[in-house]
N, C-alpha and C positions, 0 to 999 in steps of 0.2 A: 653536499647536501643541498635536497628542491628549497626554493625561498621562495617559490610561487606556486599554490594550488595549482592556478588554473593557467594556462597559455592557451589561448586563442588563434588561431591563424583566422583573420579577420576580413571580412568586406567591408570599407571603411569609406563612408558617403553618409554627407548630410541625407536626412529625409525633410522635405515640406510635402508637409500635411496638411490637407485641403478637408475640413468635416462640417458632414451637416448629414441633418437623420432623412433628408429627401433627398438626397443626392445623387445628380445626374446631372449629362454632359449633354449638349447640344452642340453640332457644327452649322456651317451657314453663317460665322461670323457671328453669331448671336450669342453676346452676354451674360452667365449664369454668377448668382448671388451665392455663395455657400456662407454658414454661419460662422465658421471659425478657421485661420491660416498659423501656422508656425512653421519654423525652421529648426528642427531638433536633431538630434544624434540617429544616422540612421545605417544601414549596414547590419545585418541579423547578428553577426560577430562583435561589433561594436556593442549595439542595443545589449546581448548576450552577454558579453563583458562587465558590462556596466551594472547589470542586476547581478552579477556571480561578486560581485564587490560590494554593493549593497547588502549583499546575503553575510560578509563580512570575509570572503577569499581572498586570499593576496593574487591579484590577478594579473598577469600581462597581456600585452595584446602585440600583434606580427604582423604589417601587413604593407599598403602603400598607400602613399595621398601623391598627389601633382604638390608644387609649389606656388599655391593659390589661397584667395580666399578661403575656399569650402575647404581644403586640408587644414588652413591654420584652425578655423571654427572646431571642426574634430579633434585635433589633437589638442587644444584650451577643453574641448566640451568633457572629451574621456578622464583626461587629468582630475577638471576639477571634480568626477564621480569617483577618484580613488585609484582609478587603473593606470596601471605601469607601460605608458605608450611610449618608451625610450628603443624599444624594434619594429617600432615602424618608419619605414624607409621616408624621406621624403626626396620625390624626385622629380626636377623643373621640366623633365624632358614628356612629361604624361600628368594627362588634366584628371580630378579628381570626380569622380562617379557622383551622381544624383541621380536620387528617389525622388516621384512627386507620387503622393499617395492621396486617393480620393478615398475618404473612410466614413461610411457611415456606422450604427452601433455595432450593425450586426454582421457586417462584409466590408470590404474593401477592396479598392483596382492598386494596381502598382506600375509606375512606368517607370523602365531606369535606362538612364546613362552610364554604363560601364566602367570607363573611363578608366582607374588606374584597379581597379577590381580585376577585371580581369587580364592586368599587364605582368601581377605580381605572379614570380616564380617561386619554387622549394630552392634553386642556389641562390635568390637574393639576401631570403633574411638568416642572424644568427643564428647558426647553430647550437651554439653555448646556451640557447632558448632555452632549447631541447633537453641538456641536461638540469635544468634548474628548476624544470616541473614534475609534481606528483601527477597532472593529468591534460593532455593537451585534446582542443578540441579545434574540429574542421568546420566553420560554419560556411553557409552558400554556397555547396560542392561545386554545383551546375555551374553560377554562375565565376568560379572563380578558373578559370580556363587554360592562363597559365600554372596553374600552379599544377593540374591533373598528372602531367606527366612524371612529376616527380614524389608526388605524395605516398607511396611504398615506400618509399628509403625516407622518407620522413615518420611514419609511422613504424617504422621497423627500427629505427633510433629510440623515438621514447619509448618502445618495450624494451629495447635494452638497456635502457638506463631506468628500468623500472616504472615507468609511466604507465599509466591506463588512457584510452584515446574512446574519443567521440567524434560522428561526423551528422551533422544536421544537414541534407542533402536541399535544403528549400525546393523552389519551384523550377522546371527544367524550360529555359525560354525556347531550347529547339524541341523540346517533347520526344528527345531521344530517349531518356531514362537510361542511360548507361554510364556511358563517360567512363567506362573502367572502375565504376564503384561497384559493382559485382564483385569483382575481384578482388578488392581492396579488402571485405569485408570482415576473413579470416584475422586480419590485423584491425580490427574495428573491435571497442569491448561495448559501445551504444551507439546504436542509430536511432538518431530521433525526425522521423519524420511525420508531418500530418497525414490524416488517413488515404486525401486522392494522392500525394506522393507516394506514399506506402503502395498504393493497390499499381497506380504506374510502375513504381521500380520492380513488383512484385510479379505484374501481369497477372493482376488477378481482380476481384470486381469489390472485396469486403476486409473489412479493415480486419480482422482478427486469422481471417484465413493470410493475408498478408503479414502480420505479426509472426505467425509460427515457421510461415516459408522463408521468411528473411534473417528469423535466429537459428533458422538449422546451416547457416553458411555463416554462424560463428558469433555473430554479435548478439547483446539485449536488445529488443527493440521496442522503445516505449514512441506509440500511436498517438499523435494530439487529436482530438476528436468535439475538439470545440467546445459546444457548452453541453453537447453529453460526455465531459471528462476525455478521460486517455485507457487505452489498455493497451498492456507490454504480455510481453515474452521472455521469459530469461534466455541464456547464451546457450546455443544447440538447440532449442526448442524445451518445452514441458510447458506444463499446464498455464494458461495466458491469467492475468492478473488484473483488476481493475479498481479508476478511482472517479470518484465524483467530485465536480468542480464544488468547493464551500457553494451555499444557498445563501441568495438574500444580503450578501457582506458588502456588495456597492452596488452602485448603480451607472452600469459602464457609461463611458462616454467613447472610445472604439477600442476596437482589438488590434492595435498596432505594439506590434513588438511582444504579446500574448506569449506567442508561442517560443518567443526567443527568453522569456521571465520562466516560464516553463523549463526553459531546458535549463537555468541557470538552478532552477531549483532540486532539479533531478540531480546535477549532478554535482549540487552541493550537499546534498542529504545522503547520495554513496558514496561521497569522500568521506564525511563521516562516518563509514560500516555502516548505517540504514538497511536492512532489505529491502526487495526492488517495491513490496506493495507499501511501505511505509514509504518509500522515496516519492512512488508515484502521486499518492495522495499531497507529501505535500508541493510536487512540480506544480499541479493541477490550483493548489492556493495561490502559489506564485503568482500565475497567469491569470488566475483571477483579479488579482487585488493594483495587480497589473493596469485593468481595465480603467482604472475610476478617475484617470486623467489622461489628456490627451499628448498621442508621440507614442515613442515606446519605453522612456525612460524616468518618465515624470513621476509616473505613479509604481514604480518597481517598490516592492516590500523589502523590511528589514526580516532581518533573522525571528525577533519577535514578533512582530508583524505575521507571518505566513506560519509560524508555529500557535499563533493566536487563533486562527482560523483554521487546521488543519484537520483533518475528521481521521 
């Protein structure tokens, strides 16, 4: 019997978030002051897992960190937020990754040292975790290059045990926009890109067109549109549904982790049995509320908070 609502195969690394409304970078040994700095939980999957736990889902994390200060920070921090981190492997032969985020309220630049993120493989994590989960989510597909070759087997196993599956591709640093992802889509129940990612993967120029094209390959597709909300296509294709963010509920601090909070909200609602349009609205509420504090996890909403502002 499943004792986890959600298992996240995750990139696990701290974020060093430097925030300033007028964020700019100058080379030539020039020193630029910024308004704020914080070392926070990072990695799309780790942030998403914390958001899901905050919403009340029984959430487990699987991945790889080094036997170093960054790894210790991550394991302690996600555990404090109610995430079961017993599926995370600590390997003294790798170094935990690190991301530096240069954040403005409306945008951000991301610099990542992959480290252990790219070293995790499908044969390293405990396969028994799959049998424990109602849903298996793969985060940061394009960063988890070591996981890619064995991912089809993982997704098939999840489905064989009765779990549903999802992938958030995130940005592809190689800008190849494949890595076998399209071939995996028949094994995926929900695909969760942002608009740019969706268009690059589908090879089209508009988010609506991308949603429809990718849904025809198998999964429901929920595309994050930032301030414009989200658009989704049901599995196999069909009429698009839309949602807009709740208005004037927060003064945004930064958008770090907003997409991961969106993912957590969407999967939470779908696991509750909500239809796609209701799940999309709930996900937009979660993403919006997460922007009320710096970093990816400090502003994540509770279930009650997100329901209170859902349209």
